C-alpha positions as CSV (number, residue, x, y, z in Angstrom):
1,M,0.0,0.0,0.0
2,L,1.4,3.4,-1.0
3,D,1.8,6.1,1.6
4,P,-0.6,9.2,1.2
5,L,2.2,11.5,0.0
6,T,3.2,9.1,-2.8
7,I,-0.5,8.8,-3.8
8,G,-0.8,12.6,-3.9
9,V,2.3,12.9,-6.1
10,L,1.1,10.2,-8.5
11,A,-2.3,11.9,-8.7
12,I,-0.7,15.3,-9.6
13,V,1.5,13.7,-12.2
14,A,-1.5,11.9,-13.7
15,M,-3.5,15.2,-13.8
16,L,-0.6,17.0,-15.5
17,L,-0.1,14.3,-18.1
18,L,-3.8,14.5,-19.0
19,S,-3.6,18.2,-19.3
20,I,-0.5,18.0,-21.5
21,A,-2.4,15.5,-23.7
22,G,-5.1,18.1,-24.3
23,V,-7.7,17.2,-21.7
24,P,-9.2,20.4,-20.2
25,V,-7.7,21.0,-16.8
26,G,-11.1,20.9,-15.0
27,I,-12.0,17.5,-16.6
28,A,-8.5,16.2,-15.9
29,M,-8.7,17.1,-12.2
30,A,-12.2,15.6,-11.9
31,S,-11.2,12.4,-13.7
32,V,-8.2,11.8,-11.4
33,G,-10.3,12.8,-8.4
34,V,-13.2,10.4,-9.1
35,A,-10.8,7.6,-10.0
36,G,-8.9,8.2,-6.7
37,L,-12.0,8.3,-4.7
38,W,-13.1,5.0,-6.3
39,M,-9.8,3.3,-5.3
40,T,-9.6,4.8,-1.8
41,G,-13.3,5.0,-0.7
42,G,-15.1,2.5,-3.0
43,A,-17.4,2.8,-5.9
44,A,-20.5,3.9,-3.9
45,F,-18.6,6.7,-2.2
46,A,-17.1,7.9,-5.5
47,L,-20.4,7.9,-7.3
48,N,-22.1,9.6,-4.3
49,T,-19.5,12.4,-4.4
50,L,-19.8,12.7,-8.1
51,M,-23.6,13.2,-7.8
52,N,-23.7,15.5,-4.8
53,L,-20.5,17.7,-4.8
54,P,-21.1,19.5,-8.2
55,F,-24.8,20.2,-7.4
56,S,-24.0,21.5,-3.9
57,M,-21.3,23.8,-5.3
58,A,-23.2,25.1,-8.3
59,S,-26.4,25.7,-6.3
60,D,-24.6,27.7,-3.7
61,Y,-26.1,31.3,-3.8
62,N,-22.7,32.8,-3.0
63,F,-21.4,31.8,-6.4
64,V,-23.9,33.9,-8.2
65,V,-21.5,36.8,-7.9
66,I,-19.2,35.2,-10.5
67,P,-21.7,35.3,-13.5
68,M,-22.9,38.8,-12.5
69,F,-19.3,40.2,-12.5
70,V,-18.6,38.5,-15.8
71,L,-21.8,39.9,-17.4
72,M,-21.1,43.4,-16.1
73,G,-17.7,43.4,-17.8
74,A,-19.1,42.0,-21.0
75,I,-21.9,44.6,-21.3
76,A,-19.6,47.4,-20.3
77,S,-17.0,46.5,-23.0
78,S,-19.8,46.4,-25.6
79,S,-21.0,49.9,-24.7
80,G,-17.8,51.6,-25.6
81,I,-16.4,52.1,-22.1
82,T,-13.0,50.6,-23.0
83,Q,-12.5,52.9,-26.0
84,E,-13.4,56.0,-23.8
85,L,-10.9,55.0,-21.1
86,F,-8.1,54.5,-23.6
87,G,-9.0,57.7,-25.5
88,F,-8.9,59.8,-22.4
89,S,-5.7,58.2,-21.1
90,N,-4.0,58.8,-24.4
91,L,-5.0,62.4,-24.5
92,L,-3.8,62.9,-21.0
93,L,-0.4,61.3,-21.5
94,R,0.4,61.7,-25.2
95,S,3.0,64.4,-24.7
96,R,5.2,61.9,-22.9
97,R,7.5,59.4,-24.6
98,G,5.9,55.9,-24.4
99,A,2.4,57.5,-23.9
100,L,0.5,54.6,-25.3
101,Y,2.2,52.2,-22.9
102,Q,1.1,54.3,-20.0
103,A,-2.3,55.0,-21.5
104,T,-2.9,51.2,-21.8
105,I,-2.0,50.6,-18.2
106,L,-4.1,53.5,-16.9
107,A,-7.1,52.5,-19.1
108,S,-6.8,48.9,-18.1
109,A,-6.8,49.8,-14.4
110,G,-9.9,51.9,-15.0
111,F,-11.7,49.1,-16.8
112,A,-10.5,46.7,-14.0
113,A,-13.0,48.5,-11.7
114,I,-15.9,47.1,-13.8
115,S,-14.4,43.9,-15.1
116,G,-13.1,41.0,-13.0
117,S,-11.3,39.0,-15.7
118,T,-7.6,39.5,-16.6
119,L,-8.1,37.5,-19.8
120,V,-10.9,39.8,-20.9
121,N,-8.8,42.9,-20.2
122,A,-5.8,41.6,-22.0
123,A,-7.8,40.6,-25.1
124,L,-9.9,43.8,-25.2
125,F,-6.9,46.2,-25.0
126,T,-5.0,44.1,-27.6
127,R,-7.7,44.9,-30.1
128,I,-7.9,48.6,-29.0
129,A,-4.3,49.5,-28.4
130,L,-1.9,47.2,-30.3
131,T,-2.7,48.3,-33.9
132,E,-2.3,52.0,-32.9
133,M,1.0,51.2,-31.1
134,L,2.4,49.4,-34.1
135,R,1.2,52.1,-36.5
136,L,3.1,54.8,-34.5
137,G,6.3,52.7,-34.3
138,Y,6.2,51.3,-30.8
139,D,8.3,48.1,-30.1
140,R,6.2,45.1,-30.9
141,A,7.5,42.9,-28.1
142,F,7.2,45.5,-25.3
143,S,3.8,46.6,-26.6
144,A,2.5,43.0,-26.3
145,G,4.1,42.6,-22.9
146,C,2.6,45.8,-21.6
147,I,-0.9,44.9,-22.7
148,A,-0.7,41.4,-21.1
149,A,0.7,42.8,-17.9
150,A,-1.9,45.6,-17.7
151,G,-4.6,43.0,-18.0
152,T,-3.6,41.5,-14.6
153,I,-4.7,44.6,-12.7
154,A,-8.2,43.2,-13.0
155,A,-7.2,40.4,-10.6
156,L,-6.7,42.9,-7.8
157,I,-9.0,45.9,-8.3
158,P,-12.6,44.8,-7.5
159,P,-14.7,43.2,-8.9
160,S,-12.1,40.5,-8.9
161,I,-13.2,36.9,-9.7
162,S,-9.9,35.6,-8.2
163,F,-10.8,37.2,-4.8
164,V,-14.3,35.8,-5.0
165,I,-13.0,32.2,-5.6
166,Y,-10.5,32.6,-2.8
167,G,-13.1,33.7,-0.4
168,L,-15.6,31.0,-1.3
169,L,-12.9,28.3,-0.9
170,T,-11.5,29.5,2.4
171,G,-14.5,31.1,4.1
172,E,-12.9,34.5,4.4
173,S,-15.1,37.6,3.8
174,V,-15.5,38.1,0.1
175,A,-16.4,41.8,0.7
176,E,-13.2,42.4,2.8
177,L,-11.1,40.6,0.2
178,L,-12.4,42.7,-2.7
179,I,-11.7,45.9,-0.8
180,A,-8.3,44.6,0.3
181,G,-7.3,44.5,-3.4
182,V,-7.8,48.2,-4.0
183,V,-4.5,49.6,-2.6
184,P,-2.3,46.8,-4.0
185,G,-4.1,47.3,-7.4
186,L,-3.3,51.0,-7.3
187,I,0.3,50.3,-6.3
188,T,0.7,47.8,-9.1
189,T,-0.7,50.4,-11.6
190,A,1.7,53.0,-10.3
191,A,4.6,50.5,-10.4
192,Y,3.8,49.6,-14.1
193,M,3.6,53.3,-15.1
194,I,6.9,54.2,-13.3
195,G,8.6,51.1,-14.7
196,T,7.6,51.8,-18.3
197,A,8.7,55.5,-17.9
198,F,12.1,54.4,-16.8
199,Y,12.3,51.7,-19.5
200,V,11.5,54.0,-22.4
201,R,13.9,56.6,-21.0
202,F,16.9,54.2,-21.2
203,R,15.6,52.3,-24.2
204,K,14.6,55.0,-26.6
205,D,14.2,52.5,-29.4
206,V,11.0,51.0,-27.9
207,A,8.9,54.2,-28.3
208,P,8.6,57.0,-30.9
209,P,9.0,60.7,-30.0
210,P,6.1,62.1,-28.0
211,Q,3.1,63.7,-29.7
212,P,2.0,67.3,-29.2
213,R,0.2,68.0,-25.9
214,A,-3.6,67.8,-26.1
215,G,-5.7,70.9,-25.3
216,L,-7.5,71.2,-22.0
217,K,-10.9,71.5,-23.7
218,E,-10.3,68.2,-25.6
219,I,-9.1,66.4,-22.4
220,G,-12.2,67.8,-20.5
221,R,-14.6,66.6,-23.1
222,S,-13.0,63.1,-23.0
223,A,-13.1,63.1,-19.2
224,L,-16.9,63.9,-19.2
225,A,-17.5,60.7,-21.2
226,L,-16.1,58.6,-18.3
227,W,-19.2,59.2,-16.1
228,A,-20.4,55.6,-16.9
229,T,-17.1,54.1,-15.6
230,F,-17.2,56.1,-12.4
231,L,-20.9,55.3,-11.8
232,L,-20.4,51.6,-12.2
233,A,-17.2,51.5,-10.1
234,G,-19.0,53.6,-7.4
235,L,-22.0,51.2,-7.4
236,V,-19.8,48.1,-7.0
237,I,-16.8,49.2,-4.9
238,G,-18.7,51.9,-2.9
239,G,-21.6,49.6,-2.2
240,I,-19.4,46.9,-0.8
241,Y,-17.1,49.3,1.1
242,L,-20.0,51.2,2.8
243,G,-21.9,48.0,3.5
244,F,-24.9,48.9,1.4
245,T,-24.8,45.6,-0.4
246,T,-23.2,42.2,-0.4
247,P,-20.8,41.2,-3.1
248,S,-23.6,39.1,-4.8
249,G,-25.9,42.1,-4.7
250,A,-23.1,44.4,-6.0
251,G,-22.6,42.1,-8.9
252,A,-26.3,42.1,-9.8
253,L,-26.4,45.9,-9.3
254,G,-23.3,46.4,-11.5
255,A,-24.7,44.2,-14.3
256,T,-28.0,46.0,-14.2
257,G,-26.3,49.4,-14.2
258,A,-24.1,48.4,-17.2
259,L,-27.2,47.2,-19.1
260,V,-29.1,50.5,-18.3
261,I,-26.1,52.6,-19.4
262,A,-25.7,50.6,-22.6
263,L,-29.4,51.0,-23.5
264,F,-29.4,54.7,-22.5
265,R,-26.5,55.2,-24.9
266,R,-28.2,53.1,-27.6
267,R,-25.0,51.2,-28.1
268,L,-26.3,47.7,-27.4
269,S,-28.4,45.9,-29.9
270,G,-30.4,42.8,-29.2
271,A,-27.8,40.6,-31.0
272,E,-25.0,42.2,-28.9
273,L,-26.9,41.6,-25.7
274,A,-27.4,38.0,-26.7
275,N,-23.6,37.7,-27.4
276,C,-22.9,39.2,-23.9
277,L,-25.2,36.7,-22.2
278,R,-23.6,33.8,-24.2
279,S,-20.1,35.0,-23.4
280,A,-20.9,35.4,-19.6
281,A,-22.6,32.0,-19.6
282,G,-19.6,30.4,-21.4
283,V,-17.0,32.0,-19.1
284,T,-18.9,31.1,-16.0
285,A,-19.4,27.5,-17.1
286,A,-15.7,27.2,-17.8
287,L,-14.8,28.6,-14.4
288,F,-17.3,26.2,-12.7
289,V,-15.9,23.2,-14.5
290,V,-12.4,24.0,-13.1
291,I,-13.8,24.7,-9.6
292,I,-15.8,21.5,-9.5
293,G,-12.9,19.5,-10.9
294,G,-10.5,21.0,-8.4
295,L,-12.9,20.3,-5.5
296,M,-13.1,16.6,-6.7
297,F,-9.4,16.5,-6.7
298,T,-8.9,17.9,-3.3
299,R,-11.7,15.7,-1.9
300,F,-9.6,12.8,-3.0
301,F,-6.5,14.2,-1.3
302,L,-8.5,14.6,1.9
303,V,-9.9,11.0,1.8
304,A,-6.5,9.6,0.9
305,G,-4.8,11.4,3.8
306,T,-2.5,13.4,1.5
307,V,-3.5,16.7,3.1
308,T,-2.8,15.6,6.6
309,S,0.5,13.9,5.7
310,A,1.7,17.0,3.8
311,T,0.7,19.3,6.7
312,D,2.5,17.1,9.2
313,L,5.6,17.0,7.0
314,L,5.8,20.7,6.7
315,Q,5.2,21.2,10.4
316,S,8.0,18.7,11.2
317,F,10.5,21.0,9.5
318,E,9.8,23.7,12.2
319,L,10.3,26.5,9.7
320,S,9.9,30.1,10.9
321,P,6.7,31.7,9.6
322,I,8.7,34.0,7.3
323,V,10.8,31.2,5.8
324,F,7.6,29.1,5.4
325,M,5.9,32.0,3.5
326,L,8.9,32.6,1.2
327,L,9.1,28.8,0.5
328,L,5.3,28.9,-0.3
329,V,5.7,31.8,-2.6
330,A,8.6,30.1,-4.5
331,I,6.5,26.9,-4.9
332,F,3.5,28.9,-6.2
333,V,5.7,30.8,-8.7
334,V,7.0,27.5,-10.1
335,L,3.5,26.0,-10.2
336,G,2.2,29.1,-11.9
337,M,4.6,28.6,-14.8
338,F,3.0,25.3,-15.7
339,M,-0.6,25.3,-14.3
340,D,-3.9,27.1,-14.9
341,P,-3.9,29.7,-12.1
342,L,-7.5,28.9,-11.1
343,A,-6.7,25.2,-10.9
344,M,-3.6,26.1,-8.8
345,Q,-5.8,28.0,-6.3
346,V,-8.5,25.3,-6.1
347,M,-6.0,22.5,-5.7
348,T,-3.7,24.0,-3.1
349,L,-5.9,26.3,-0.8
350,P,-7.7,23.5,1.1
351,F,-4.4,22.5,2.8
352,V,-2.2,25.6,2.4
353,Y,-4.8,28.0,3.9
354,P,-5.1,26.2,7.3
355,L,-1.3,26.1,7.6
356,V,-0.9,29.8,6.8
357,T,-3.5,30.9,9.3
358,A,-2.1,28.4,12.0
359,L,1.2,30.2,11.7
360,G,-0.5,33.5,12.6
361,F,-0.8,35.1,9.1
362,N,-3.9,37.1,8.3
363,G,-6.2,35.2,5.9
364,I,-7.2,38.4,4.1
365,W,-3.6,39.4,3.6
366,F,-2.7,35.9,2.3
367,G,-5.6,36.3,-0.1
368,V,-3.9,39.4,-1.6
369,I,-0.6,37.5,-1.8
370,M,-2.4,34.6,-3.5
371,V,-4.0,36.8,-6.1
372,K,-0.7,38.5,-6.7
373,L,0.8,35.1,-7.3
374,V,-2.1,34.4,-9.7
375,E,-1.0,37.6,-11.6
376,L,2.5,36.3,-11.9
377,A,1.2,32.9,-13.1
378,V,-0.8,34.4,-16.0
379,L,2.3,36.3,-17.1
380,S,4.9,33.6,-16.6
381,P,6.1,31.6,-19.7
382,P,5.6,28.9,-20.9
383,V,1.9,28.7,-20.0
384,G,1.0,32.3,-19.0
385,M,-2.7,32.6,-20.0
386,N,-2.6,36.4,-20.6
387,L,0.3,35.9,-23.0
388,F,-1.8,33.6,-25.2
389,A,-4.9,35.9,-24.8
390,V,-2.8,38.7,-26.4
391,I,-1.4,36.5,-29.1
392,G,-4.9,35.2,-30.0
393,A,-6.5,38.7,-30.0
394,S,-3.5,40.1,-32.1
395,E,-4.5,38.0,-35.1
396,G,-0.9,37.2,-36.0
397,K,0.7,40.5,-35.3
398,V,2.6,39.1,-32.3
399,T,4.7,35.9,-32.0
400,L,5.2,33.8,-29.0
401,A,9.0,34.6,-28.9
402,E,8.2,38.4,-29.0
403,I,5.7,38.3,-26.1
404,Y,8.1,36.1,-24.0
405,R,10.7,38.8,-24.5
406,G,8.4,41.7,-23.9
407,I,6.9,40.4,-20.7
408,L,10.2,40.0,-18.8
409,P,10.4,43.7,-17.5
410,F,6.9,43.4,-16.2
411,I,7.6,40.2,-14.4
412,V,10.4,42.0,-12.6
413,I,8.0,44.8,-11.6
414,E,5.5,42.2,-10.4
415,A,8.1,40.5,-8.2
416,L,9.1,43.9,-6.7
417,V,5.4,44.7,-5.8
418,L,4.9,41.2,-4.4
419,A,8.0,41.8,-2.2
420,L,6.5,45.1,-1.0
421,L,3.2,43.5,-0.1
422,L,4.9,40.6,1.7
423,A,7.0,43.1,3.7
424,F,4.2,45.5,4.6
425,P,0.9,43.6,5.2
426,E,-0.9,46.9,6.2
427,L,-0.8,47.9,2.6
428,S,-3.4,45.2,2.0
429,L,-5.2,45.4,5.4
430,W,-5.7,49.1,6.1
431,L,-8.6,49.7,3.7
432,P,-10.7,46.6,4.7
433,N,-10.1,47.6,8.4
434,Q,-11.9,50.9,7.7
435,M,-15.0,49.2,6.2
436,F,-18.4,50.1,7.7
437,A,-16.6,52.7,9.8
438,H,-19.2,55.3,8.8
C-alpha cells in the first residue's frame, strides 16, 4: 500500500499528463479525483460524491457573484467604455514618450473596476491599443508585454473573480477581500507606469518621439465621457465598502447598471446583448468546471490522507513563519509557470490556507498575496494565459517569442510589488479595516 504523499504525487502527475495530452484542466482534475475516490473509498462513495458535490457547489447562492461580475464586464465592454478610457488616457499622456504604454496601463486599471477578468482585459486592450502602437512605431514585443501585464490589474481591483473564488474556498469575507485589493491594485498600476517611464527613458528605441500636448478642452470633453465608468465602479466598490450591499448584490447591481447605461447610450443591440449573455454563460461554465474538478481532486486528497500527511511533514521542518511563507511563494511561482492559475488555487488552498492561518498570518492578507501570485502565473512563460490571450487577439501581429521577450520587465516589476506586499501587510489590510466605519 502506497503512503498518502506518494499517492498525492502520482495523482498530480496523472493530472498534469492528462492536461498535456489536451484534456481540459477541470476535466483532468475531476477524472483523477473520481478515480482516486473510487480506489480509496469504494465505488459507492465515489459515485455519491460525483452526484452531490457538483450540485451543492453550483447551487450555492454565494457563487452567483461570478456570472454577475462577468456579465457586467461583457456589457460594459460592448457599450464603448474601454475605448473611452483608452482615448482619455492617451489624450492625458500623449506628450510623454511611451504614452501609449502608460495609456494602456491606466485605461486597463480603470476598466478593471468594472471587469473582474484578466483575460478579458488583455484581449480587449490588444484589439484597441496594439494596432495603434504598431502604427506609430512602438516596439512590438514590449507593446504586447505591456498589454498582457496591464490586464492582470483586473485580478486585484474589484470586482475580482480571483478574490471571490479565494473567499468561497476559504470562508474569508469576500467583501473584505475585494476591498483589500484596491490599494495593491493602485500600487501595481503606479509601479507599471513608473517602470515603463524608466524603461523608455533608457531604451529610446522602444517608443517613438512624443506627440503634441492635447488641449485642456479636448481632455475635458473626453473626461466627461467617463461618467459611466465612475458610476459603475462607485456602485460596486462603494456599495461593498460602505456595507450597502453584499458582493452578490453588488454584482447584480453592476450588471443591471451596465445594461441600463448601454441601453441609454443606444450602443447595445439585441444581438450584442445575446452575445454578452452567451459570453458570460460560457466563461462562468468554464470557471465552474475548473472549480468542480478542483474540489473533486482535493476531496480525493482529503480522503487519501494526503493533506494531513503534507501538513504534518511541513510542520515537522519547524520552519519560521517568514521562511515558510517565502518557500510557499517560491512553490507557487514554479507551479504558476505550468498550471492554470484557477486550478492552482482550487488544488492548493484546502491544505495551504489552514497552515498559513495556523502560523498567525492574516487570511485576508494571504488572499492578496495569493491573487498577486495568480497575476505572476498568468504572465509567466511557458503557460501564461494572458500571453496567449494577447497572441490570440492580435490575429498574427505578435509571435510567442516576441511576447516572451516583452513580458520580462513586467515580471520583474510584479516581483518587486509582491515583495513590497509581503514586507508590509498593512498595505493590504488598512482599507478593509476601515470598512463600515461610517
